[in-house]
N, C-alpha and C positions, 0 to 999 in steps of 0.2 A: 801231855802237856803241850806238845807241838800243835795239836788240834785246837786247844784252847787259845793259843796265841793267834792262830790264823783266824779264828772266829772273832776275836777281839779286834784284829786289824780290819776284817771285813765290816764289822759293825761301825768302826770309826770312819771308814772311807765312804760309807753310804751317805749320800746327801739327801736331805729332806726336801720335799717339794715346797716351793715358796707358797705361802698362804695368800690367796687373793682376797683383797678387801671386798666385802659384800656390796653390791650395787644397790643404791637406794631406789625404791620404786617411785616412779613419778606418776602424776595424775594424767588422765586422758588429755586434759587441757594443756598441760606442759608438753606432752608428747606431740600434739597437733601443732603447738607453737614451734617446736623443733623441726617438724616436717615442713612447715611453711618457710622457716628460715633456710632450710636446705634447698627447697624448690626455687627460692630466689637466686641461689648460686648457680643454678643450671643454665647453661648456654644453649638455648633452643635454636634449631636450624631455621634458616629463612625459608620462605615459600619456594624459592628457586632451588635451594639445596635439597629440600624435601622431595621435590619432583625428580631431581637427578638421582637421589638415593633410591627412590621407588623404582625408577627405570632399571637401575643396576640390579636390584633385587629380583625383579621380574625376569630380566634377561638371564641372570644366574640360575634361577629356578628352571627356566626353559632349557638352558644348556644341560643341566644335570638330568632333567627328565628325558631329554633325547639321548644322552649318554647311557643312562640306565636302560632305556628301551633298546638301544643298539646292543648292549652287552647281553641283555635278556634274550633278544632275538638270536644272537650268535650262539649262545649256550644252548638254546632250544634246538637250533639247526644242527649243532654238533651232536647233541644227544640223539636226535632223530637219525642222523647218519650212522652213529656208532651202534645204537640199539635196534635200528631198523623198524621204528614204530611210526605209525601215521596217526594223525589227529584229524 
């Protein structure tokens, strides 16, 4: 009888997931209309900002390329020293 009471309590305390309303499918025309509306909200960078952003990206990539090259060279030198291999 105790088990039955626990089962009843467990069944009562379990919550059901809320049912989501089904989304209506829209036509391609409506979809493209929505895309156009959202694109109008975008704040595009100026030519000057775009140039600055591009330079920052190129410098960052260069920095990380040199950093990875340095780490790779250091690890290779360490392995050569420890294992006594030559290439």
